Each structure stands twice: as C-alpha cells, then as structure tokens.
C-alpha positions as CSV (number, residue, x, y, z in Angstrom):
1,M,-7.7,17.0,25.9
2,N,-9.3,19.9,24.1
3,D,-12.4,19.4,21.9
4,R,-10.4,18.9,18.7
5,M,-8.2,16.2,20.3
6,D,-11.3,14.5,21.6
7,I,-12.6,14.4,18.0
8,V,-9.2,13.1,16.8
9,K,-9.3,10.4,19.5
10,D,-12.8,9.3,18.6
11,H,-11.9,9.3,14.9
12,F,-9.0,6.8,15.5
13,D,-11.0,4.7,17.9
14,T,-13.7,4.4,15.3
15,E,-11.4,3.7,12.4
16,A,-8.9,1.4,14.1
17,G,-10.2,-1.8,12.5
18,I,-9.9,-0.4,8.9
19,F,-6.9,1.9,9.4
20,D,-4.3,-0.3,7.8
21,G,-6.4,-0.8,4.7
22,R,-7.3,2.9,4.5
23,V,-3.9,4.5,5.1
24,I,-2.3,3.0,2.0
25,K,-5.1,4.6,0.0
26,T,-4.7,8.0,1.5
27,V,-1.0,8.4,2.1
28,P,1.2,8.1,-1.0
29,H,4.0,5.6,-0.8
30,Y,3.0,4.9,2.8
31,L,5.1,1.7,3.3
32,E,8.1,3.3,1.5
33,M,7.8,6.2,3.9
34,L,7.9,3.9,6.9
35,D,10.8,1.9,5.5
36,A,12.7,5.2,5.3
37,L,11.8,5.9,8.9
38,V,13.1,2.5,10.2
39,S,16.1,2.4,7.8
40,N,17.4,5.7,9.2
41,I,17.6,4.5,12.8
42,P,21.4,4.4,13.1
43,F,21.9,1.2,15.0
44,D,23.3,-2.2,14.1
45,K,20.6,-4.7,13.3
46,N,21.5,-7.0,16.2
47,S,22.1,-4.2,18.8
48,S,19.9,-3.9,21.9
49,F,18.3,-0.5,22.4
50,S,15.2,1.1,23.9
51,A,12.7,2.8,21.6
52,V,9.4,4.6,22.0
53,D,6.8,4.7,19.2
54,M,4.8,7.8,19.8
55,G,1.3,7.7,18.4
56,C,1.8,4.1,17.5
57,G,-1.6,3.6,15.9
58,T,-2.0,0.0,14.8
59,G,1.6,-0.8,15.5
60,T,3.0,-0.8,12.0
61,V,6.1,1.2,12.8
62,A,6.8,-0.9,15.9
63,Y,6.3,-4.1,13.8
64,L,8.8,-3.0,11.2
65,L,11.2,-1.8,13.9
66,K,11.1,-5.2,15.6
67,K,11.5,-7.0,12.3
68,T,14.6,-4.9,11.6
69,F,16.0,-4.7,15.1
70,P,14.8,-7.9,16.9
71,N,16.7,-7.1,20.1
72,A,15.1,-3.6,20.5
73,K,12.8,-3.0,23.4
74,V,9.8,-1.0,22.2
75,R,7.2,1.0,24.1
76,C,4.0,1.7,22.0
77,V,2.2,4.8,23.0
78,D,-1.2,5.9,21.8
79,F,-4.3,7.6,23.2
80,A,-6.8,5.6,21.3
81,A,-7.6,2.3,23.0
82,N,-8.8,0.6,19.9
83,M,-5.6,1.4,18.1
84,L,-3.6,-0.1,20.9
85,S,-5.7,-3.3,20.7
86,Q,-4.8,-3.5,17.0
87,A,-1.2,-3.0,17.8
88,R,-1.2,-5.7,20.5
89,E,-2.6,-8.2,18.0
90,K,-0.1,-7.2,15.3
91,L,2.9,-7.5,17.7
92,K,1.7,-10.5,19.7
93,D,4.5,-12.7,18.4
94,F,7.3,-10.4,19.5
95,E,9.0,-10.1,22.9
96,G,10.2,-6.9,24.4
97,V,7.1,-4.8,23.4
98,V,4.9,-2.9,26.0
99,F,1.9,-0.8,25.4
100,E,0.8,2.4,27.1
101,Q,-2.4,4.5,26.6
102,A,-1.4,8.2,26.8
103,N,-1.7,11.5,25.1
104,I,1.5,12.4,23.3
105,A,0.9,16.1,24.0
106,G,1.6,15.8,27.7
107,Y,3.6,12.6,27.6
108,D,6.2,12.1,30.3
109,F,9.1,10.1,29.0
110,K,10.2,7.5,31.6
111,G,13.9,7.0,31.9
112,N,16.5,7.5,29.2
113,I,15.8,6.0,25.8
114,D,17.7,5.6,22.5
115,V,15.1,6.1,19.8
116,V,11.9,8.1,19.6
117,A,10.0,7.4,16.4
118,S,6.6,8.7,15.3
119,S,4.4,8.3,12.2
120,L,1.4,10.5,11.2
121,A,0.9,11.6,14.8
122,L,2.7,14.7,15.7
123,H,0.8,16.9,13.2
124,H,-2.1,16.6,15.7
125,L,-0.2,18.8,18.2
126,E,-1.9,22.2,18.1
127,N,0.9,24.6,16.9
128,D,4.6,25.1,16.4
129,A,5.1,25.9,20.1
130,E,3.6,22.6,21.2
131,K,5.6,20.7,18.6
132,K,8.8,22.3,19.7
133,K,8.0,21.7,23.3
134,F,7.5,18.0,22.5
135,Q,10.8,17.8,20.5
136,A,12.6,19.4,23.5
137,K,11.2,16.7,25.8
138,V,12.4,14.1,23.3
139,F,15.8,15.6,23.3
140,G,16.0,15.6,27.1
141,A,14.9,11.9,27.2
142,L,17.3,10.6,24.7
143,N,20.7,9.0,25.6
144,P,23.7,10.5,23.9
145,G,23.9,9.0,20.4
146,G,20.1,8.5,20.4
147,C,17.8,9.7,17.6
148,F,14.4,11.1,16.8
149,V,12.8,10.1,13.6
150,N,9.4,11.4,12.4
151,A,7.3,10.5,9.4
152,D,4.5,13.0,8.9
153,I,2.4,15.3,6.8
154,I,4.1,18.6,6.4
155,L,3.7,22.1,4.9
156,A,5.7,23.7,2.1
157,S,7.5,26.9,2.7
158,D,5.2,29.0,0.5
159,E,1.6,28.9,-0.7
160,K,2.4,28.1,-4.3
161,H,4.4,24.9,-3.5
162,Q,1.8,24.0,-0.8
163,N,-0.9,24.1,-3.4
164,I,1.2,21.9,-5.7
165,S,1.6,19.4,-2.9
166,L,-2.1,19.4,-2.1
167,E,-3.0,18.9,-5.8
168,K,-0.7,15.9,-6.0
169,W,-2.2,14.5,-2.9
170,K,-5.7,14.9,-4.4
171,E,-4.6,13.2,-7.6
172,F,-3.4,10.2,-5.5
173,N,-6.6,10.0,-3.5
174,M,-8.7,10.2,-6.7
175,R,-7.1,7.0,-7.9
176,H,-8.0,5.1,-4.7
177,L,-11.0,6.7,-3.0
178,T,-14.6,7.6,-3.9
179,Q,-15.6,11.3,-4.0
180,E,-17.4,10.9,-0.7
181,Q,-14.2,9.4,0.9
182,I,-12.1,12.3,-0.6
183,K,-14.5,14.9,0.9
184,D,-14.3,13.1,4.3
185,R,-10.5,13.0,4.2
186,Q,-10.4,16.7,3.2
187,H,-12.7,17.6,6.1
188,K,-10.5,15.7,8.6
189,Y,-7.4,17.4,7.2
190,E,-9.0,20.9,7.6
191,T,-10.5,20.3,11.1
192,E,-8.2,17.8,12.8
193,D,-4.7,18.3,11.4
194,R,-2.1,20.9,12.3
195,P,0.9,20.2,10.0
196,A,4.0,22.3,10.3
197,V,6.3,23.8,7.7
198,L,9.1,21.3,7.2
199,M,11.9,23.9,7.2
200,S,10.6,25.3,10.5
201,E,10.6,21.8,12.0
202,L,14.3,21.3,10.9
203,N,15.3,24.7,12.3
204,N,13.5,23.9,15.6
205,L,15.4,20.6,16.0
206,K,18.7,22.4,15.4
207,E,17.8,25.1,18.0
208,I,16.9,22.5,20.5
209,G,20.3,20.9,20.1
210,F,19.8,18.0,17.7
211,K,22.8,17.2,15.5
212,N,22.9,15.8,11.9
213,V,19.4,17.0,11.3
214,D,18.2,15.9,7.9
215,V,15.3,14.9,5.6
216,Y,15.6,11.2,4.9
217,W,12.6,11.0,2.5
218,K,10.0,13.3,1.0
219,Y,7.1,13.1,-1.4
220,Y,5.4,16.5,-1.7
221,N,3.5,17.1,1.6
222,F,4.8,13.9,3.4
223,A,8.3,13.6,4.8
224,V,10.6,11.6,7.1
225,Y,13.1,13.7,9.0
226,G,14.9,13.8,12.3
227,G,18.2,14.2,14.1
228,M,20.6,12.8,16.7
229,K,21.6,13.8,20.2
C-alpha cells in the first residue's frame, strides 16, 4: 500500500468501533442508499448465489444482503482488521459468511461469483485507471447474469454542480456534527478520498462490457449504480 492507503487503513482501524454511529451522521440517507444497493441485486429472495462485499467495513451491506437473500454465500473483504472484527460480530448469527483481510486494489477474485457489491470503498482507489482496472477484474470474475452494484461518493460532471453537491453535503453535516467534526470530515475527504465522475464510471462499465448499466439511486454526491454481465 502507498502512504495514503496506509492512512486510510489506520483511519478505519481507529474508527471501527464508532463507524456505524458516525456514518449515518456524515452520509445523507445512508440506510436508504444501502437499501437501494441490496434491492437492485436481481435475484429471487430464496435463490442461492455467491456474493463478495468489497470493502465490507462493519458488515452492514453483508448483513442486509443476508437478511434479504438468506441462502446467499457472502465473502466479506476489507483491509482493516478492526472493521472485520465488527463485521464478524454483526454477522455471527448467519451461516454462509466468510471473512478475508485484503486490499481491494490488488484483490484476486477466487472462482466465479454472481454478485460483487461495494459501499463507500471504491472511491479510495487512486484514479480512474485503477477504478476501471478493478471493474474489469469484477467483470472477469462474474458468472453470466451476475451483477456489480456500487454505492459510493461521486463527482458531478461540472464544477458548478459539484459545488452544489458539496454545499448540500455540508448542510447535512451541519445538522448532525460539530464544527470540529465537520473540519475533520472535510480534511479526510480532501486527503483520503478519490471519487470519480459518475458519468465516467457508467461509461467505463459499458466499455468493459457490462450490460443494463444504470443509476439506481442518487442524492447529490452519493449514488448507487452498476451493471450486469
């Protein structure tokens, strides 16, 4: 890992115990966003399929996935050991869940899978080229009919609309955070995050070969999007 990713890893290891309480105060409509992610996995509720939750964090996406698709087999992947510990505790009552400590940037998908899901993780990949490389690996790992669904922070297509999004995000944070917490979140955004332009992400997915590429949910600079193989 490079120095920035080491900082990101330390950040999540340090905040693992308070992440769930913090994220609903920093990400607008967080649970609605994750519901959109899970709801747009195009499988029957009782079907059995394999899924990987990339950058699983405390396991909230995997938890919702198992609640919705009880027969799914889920692999939770994260590079922060403390986040994985939180995920293990959250998912302890479910069968068919395994955990793996690994960096998503160089992750080697093992075997063919049906679903790759991710939430608030892929914006840590350094640039558009790394993101597209990761998406291509996802496409190669998916079974025909499988899907990739990502919930993440994104950029607008132009500076004016990006500033509108950031102002709306600031308004949300001001209702839930102290000024010191807002400054800390802003610092992390500027130093740790590398969000991509949403329209570029959609075009990349199409170029890679994904079908039915779509935006399933959006609130200013947060979106859920993906496609099928």
